[in-house]
C-alpha positions in Angstrom: 10.5 -16.1 0.3 9.1 -15.0 -3.0 9.1 -17.7 -5.5 9.9 -17.0 -9.1 9.0 -18.6 -12.4 11.1 -16.8 -15.4 10.4 -17.6 -19.0 12.3 -16.1 -22.0 13.4 -17.8 -25.2 17.0 -16.2 -24.9 19.2 -18.2 -22.4 21.6 -15.3 -21.9 18.4 -13.0 -20.9 17.6 -15.7 -18.8 20.8 -15.9 -17.1 20.7 -11.8 -16.9 17.3 -11.8 -15.3 18.1 -14.5 -12.9 21.4 -12.8 -11.7 19.5 -9.5 -11.1 16.8 -11.5 -8.8 19.5 -13.4 -6.9 20.7 -9.9 -5.4 17.8 -10.0 -3.5 17.8 -12.8 -0.5 14.0 -12.9 -0.2 13.5 -13.8 -4.0 14.4 -17.3 -5.4 14.0 -18.6 -9.2 12.2 -22.0 -8.9 11.8 -22.6 -12.8 12.7 -21.6 -16.0 11.0 -22.0 -19.3 12.3 -21.1 -23.0 9.0 -20.9 -24.3 5.1 -19.9 -23.3 3.4 -23.3 -23.2 6.7 -24.5 -20.9 5.9 -21.5 -18.8 2.3 -22.7 -18.3 3.5 -26.1 -17.3 5.8 -25.2 -15.0 3.9 -22.8 -13.5 1.1 -25.7 -12.5 4.2 -28.0 -11.3 5.9 -25.4 -9.1 2.7 -23.1 -8.1 5.5 -19.7 -8.2 4.3 -16.5 -6.4 5.0 -14.4 -9.5 5.7 -15.3 -13.2 7.9 -13.3 -15.1 7.4 -13.4 -18.7 8.9 -12.2 -22.0 6.3 -11.4 -24.4 7.5 -12.5 -27.7 8.5 -16.3 -27.2 8.1 -19.8 -29.3 5.0 -22.1 -29.0 2.9 -19.8 -27.1 3.7 -16.1 -26.5 4.1 -14.5 -23.5 0.7 -12.6 -23.5 -1.2 -15.9 -24.5 0.7 -17.6 -21.6 0.0 -15.0 -19.2 -3.7 -15.1 -20.0 -3.5 -19.0 -19.7 -1.7 -18.8 -15.9 -3.9 -16.3 -14.7 -6.5 -18.6 -15.6 -5.5 -21.5 -14.4 -3.5 -20.1 -11.2 -4.7 -17.1 -10.3 -2.8 -17.0 -7.2 0.4 -16.4 -9.5 0.8 -12.8 -10.5 2.1 -12.1 -13.7 4.9 -9.6 -14.6 5.6 -8.9 -18.4 9.0 -8.3 -19.4 9.9 -7.3 -22.8 12.0 -4.9 -24.8 8.9 -3.5 -26.6 6.8 -0.6 -25.2 4.1 -0.1 -27.8 0.9 0.7 -26.7 -1.2 -2.3 -27.9 1.4 -4.7 -26.1 0.8 -2.7 -22.8 -2.6 -2.6 -23.3 -3.1 -6.5 -24.1 -0.7 -7.7 -21.3 -2.8 -5.6 -18.7 -6.0 -7.0 -20.5 -5.1 -10.3 -20.1 -4.2 -9.9 -16.3 -0.8 -8.7 -15.7 0.1 -7.0 -12.7 3.3 -5.5 -13.9 5.0 -4.6 -16.9 8.6 -3.8 -17.2 11.1 -3.1 -19.9 14.3 -4.9 -20.4 15.8 -1.7 -21.0 14.9 -0.4 -17.6 16.9 0.2 -14.3 17.7 -3.6 -12.8 16.4 -2.5 -9.6 12.5 -1.8 -11.3 12.9 -5.9 -11.7 13.4 -6.3 -8.2 11.0 -3.5 -7.1 8.1 -5.0 -9.6 8.5 -8.7 -8.5 8.2 -7.5 -4.7 5.2 -5.3 -5.3 3.0 -7.8 -7.3 3.9 -10.8 -5.1 2.6 -8.4 -2.1 -0.6 -8.1 -4.2 0.1 -4.7 -5.7 0.5 -3.6 -9.3 3.7 -2.4 -10.8 4.3 -0.3 -14.1 8.1 0.8 -15.0 7.7 4.5 -15.0 8.2 4.9 -18.6 5.2 2.4 -19.2 3.2 4.3 -16.4 3.8 7.4 -18.0 2.0 6.4 -21.3 -0.8 4.9 -19.5 -1.5 8.0 -17.5 -0.9 10.4 -20.4 -3.6 8.8 -22.0 -6.1 8.8 -19.5 -6.8 12.7 -19.7 -7.8 12.4 -23.5 -10.4 9.3 -22.3 -13.8 10.3 -23.8 -16.3 11.8 -21.5 -18.7 8.8 -21.6 -16.2 6.7 -20.3 -15.4 8.9 -17.5 -19.2 8.8 -16.8 -19.4 4.8 -16.8 -16.4 4.9 -14.6 -18.1 7.3 -12.1 -21.5 5.2 -12.1 -19.5 1.6 -11.5 -17.5 3.7 -8.5 -20.9 4.9 -7.3 -22.2 1.3 -7.0 -19.2 0.2 -4.6 -20.0 0.7 -0.6 -18.3 3.7 1.1 -15.6 1.0 2.3 -14.8 -0.3 -0.9 -14.3 3.2 -2.4 -11.9 3.6 0.3 -9.9 0.8 -0.4 -10.2 1.4 -4.1 -8.7 4.7 -3.8 -5.8 3.5 -1.7 -5.3 0.6 -4.7 -5.5 3.7 -7.3 -2.3 5.1 -5.4 -0.5 2.1 -5.8 -0.3 0.7 -2.1 -0.2 -3.1 -1.5 -3.0 -5.0 0.6 -0.6 -4.7 3.6 0.0 -1.1 3.3 -3.9 -0.3 3.1 -4.6 -2.8 6.2 -2.5 -0.6 8.0 -3.8 2.7 6.7 -7.4 1.8 7.5 -6.2 -0.4 10.5 -7.7 -3.7 9.1 -6.7 -7.0 9.1 -4.8 -7.7 5.8 -7.2 -10.7 4.8 -10.4 -8.4 5.2 -8.4 -5.9 2.7 -7.8 -9.1 0.4 -11.4 -9.7 0.6 -12.5 -6.5 -0.3 -10.0 -6.1 -3.5 -11.6 -9.1 -4.6 -15.1 -7.7 -4.1 -14.1 -4.5 -5.7 -12.6 -6.0 -9.2 -15.9 -8.5 -9.2 -18.3 -5.3 -9.1 -16.2 -3.4 -11.5 -15.8 -6.5 -13.7 -12.0 -6.0 -14.2 -9.4 -8.5 -14.2 -6.4 -6.8 -12.2 -5.3 -3.9 -9.8 -4.0 -1.8 -12.9 -7.5 -1.6 -14.7 -9.0 -0.8 -10.9 -6.6 2.0 -10.5 -7.5 3.3 -13.8 -11.4 3.2 -13.1 -10.4 5.2 -9.7 -8.8 7.9 -12.0 -11.4 7.9 -14.4 -14.2 8.7 -11.9 -12.0 11.3 -10.2 -11.5 9.0 -7.0 -7.8 9.8 -7.0 -5.7 11.8 -9.0 -2.8 11.3 -11.3 0.4 10.1 -9.6 
């Protein structure tokens, strides 16, 4: 069972998201918050697998709450849910360690898919968000691409294999099956890769994999 914390300052939005998640028998909403500070406190109390956070909330906004949750409870994956699709929100959310970014105007099935993906250790961006991120990559500066290649060259051959599959969006269990490894070993590889690349989440690692030429665009 995937245990979820839901935070949004609008009660009707929380009710709608809760109803969507309830359609999946493998997901349970264990706590709800109306502001970012409460979301952090409830994460401490309930230790959910996934925290679904609205970006604009009182007391502490979703971006700040995401950073705090990731710092205090790294085992809780964060999904940002918002009506805003501006690039600065996307960049800040991913930079603060969010593993998923979904738009409230998206298909409800994306919400379930996103929660399941990040709970399994993968990253998930709604198609519209992903297209914006990928569209910016070909225009990246040549020096950024060179830096990405240098960072990837510092990995072992096996770590590069794992990074390539992370770049393809595979979860730990899928990578384990592909490479005939134990899932715990894959998790250790992913942690080592994030440390070596000095990135905070799988999305940032996937972007480096793309910039370095290790994988192509989806």
